[in-house]
Structures are given as C-alpha cells and as structure tokens.
C-alpha positions, 0 to 999 in steps of 0.5 A: 501208717505203712505208707508214712514209714516208706516215705520217711525212710525214702526221705532219710535215704535221699537226704543222706546221699544228697548230703554226701554228694553236696559235701563232695562238691563243696570240698572240691575233691573226689579223692578216693571216690570210685567212678564205678560207684556211680556207674553201679548206682545209675544202673541199679537206680534205672532198673529199680525205677522201672521196676517200681513203676511196673509194680506201682509203688510210688514211694520207690518210684520217687526214691529211685528216681531221686537216687538216679539224679544224685548218682548222675550229679555225683558222677559229674562231680567226680569227672569234673574234679578229676579233669581239674586235677589233671589240668593242674598236674599238667601245668608247668611248675612256674604256672601253678598258683603258689601257696602261702608259706606260714612260718 
C-alpha cells in the first residue's frame, strides 16, 4: 500500500508539472517565467535522481527523472519563446504582421 501511495503521488506531481509545461508551450509565451526556475529544477532533479538511484528508491528515480525531463523541455520552451520575441521586436515596424482592427 505504501508503494502505491508513492507511485500515485509521483503520477500527480509529474502530471501537474507536465500540464504546466504543455500550457506554456501552447500559449506561445513564457511571460513571467524565470529561466532560473528551470536551472534550479534541472540541478535539483539531477541530484535527486542520483541520490534515488543510490538508495534504490525506484518511485523517486522515475519521478525525478521525469521532473528532469520536464525541466529540460520547459527550459527549451522559455529559450525559444524569448528568441522569437527578440526577433519580432527587432524587425522594422512595416515588416511586422498587422493585427486586424475590430470596430
């Protein structure tokens, strides 16, 4: 029963984080998201994964490995969004796509 609780908790945590990363990707913006969030998460997840392997706790090995993957993906999304924003801001005004004006 204890093992099932661990796996369930792992599932909830990974689902929550991956849903947030997916939402960030779908929205096309990472406004207000710090790159340091992902740097910290990657660092912690690497350490926790190694630790979990050393103590032989497979619930935490899997959870932390998946958290590491989500941090890498989230970090890549932030970098891509910021690059796209900088490219858009550096184009001359006449080269930028025009937004439709609704009266």
